[in-house]
Phi, psi and omega in degrees: 000150182298312186299314182297318181295316179298319180295318183294314180298316180297321178299314175303312184290324180294338176254023184301329178294343182259004178298149174298182183310152359286146182296144177056031180287159176275171178296346180261352183231348185285182186306317184255018184300318181296318179295319181293316180297322178294319177297316179296319178297320175303313182297314179301319184279349180257007183286157172246127178259128183248125181262160171076023174291146177209292185246151166275192186276005180293308004258140167232150179285125185261002185284155178303127184091350175078022180208166177075198176243161181211179182249161176229160178228137170210174177236120198257355173049047181076042177064031175207162173057033182296338178294312175297310183301310182295327177299318179288332180282319190302315184296320180294318180292323181295314181296315179295314180302317178299319179294334181268345187095112191293343177279350182276157180281132180285146187279072179246141172252005183261218185295338185261011184303134179086354182271143174286162174301320180299318180294321177298313183290328172294323181290331172300313177297317177305314182296314178296319181296328186288331182242018172301138181297143173234017182278155177307134180076329184258352189301125180105354178257186176223156173242194188295321189230166187273014176240021178248135188274337181266196185211163168213152188291331182297328178260330180301328179296333180285332172294319178297312184294317182295313180294320179301312179293325177295321178297325180295342176261009174102002181291149178257150185233132178299140179305329183301325185303308181286317184300316183291319179299314183295322189266339185240294189296311185296311178296328179295326192269355181268134177278166182291341177272006179097345182286162171250159193238160179298314182206077181070149182304330181295343177289335184076005183251082182244133192213172175299312184295320178294323177293323175299315176296324178296313181298317177300321180292324176296322176296319182300321183270006176092014185251031182298329180262007181294143183296339177297000000 
């Protein structure tokens, strides 16, 4: 599965400084370099490229520069749960792509063939921006799939994490993405005791993991020091 592979590859790379000899090796020359490269190749070749993106449901144009059409990339896990799947994949691809030089072409023979790492990561952002919820109370979040209007924190965090890692590789994000999340979804999802919830406090499902995702999202929108 894409999500499992992304998580495993990311785990290898996040501990790269502890790989055995040679010391301080790169992800392309160290002890586990072949395993990491094989995982990255699988992910690149299993991606879905989406053409003709333009507006979200507001509608505002979500493409870089705010006009025209653009492409998106996601990992669909059998045409479902692409928010989760892409979330686990995006961080791995961003870290690996940065190590290879984001202007270089990624080694794909699939739908992403000929694309640079920078272009792939921008297209991940484009895809998330295109289906971010714009509905009352849920605006600014994400749900499991790109055809759902509402949101929940267990999946909304993966939009934040994916876009954040893509930005570290130079991707641009429409201002709407942060503004809507800051003004609608995040305040709506916090309970009176400070916890965050799976899907609004009225769900009664407020948890440690949702609160962690909420705090990460607050930092993403620039509210890390906010009293909430």
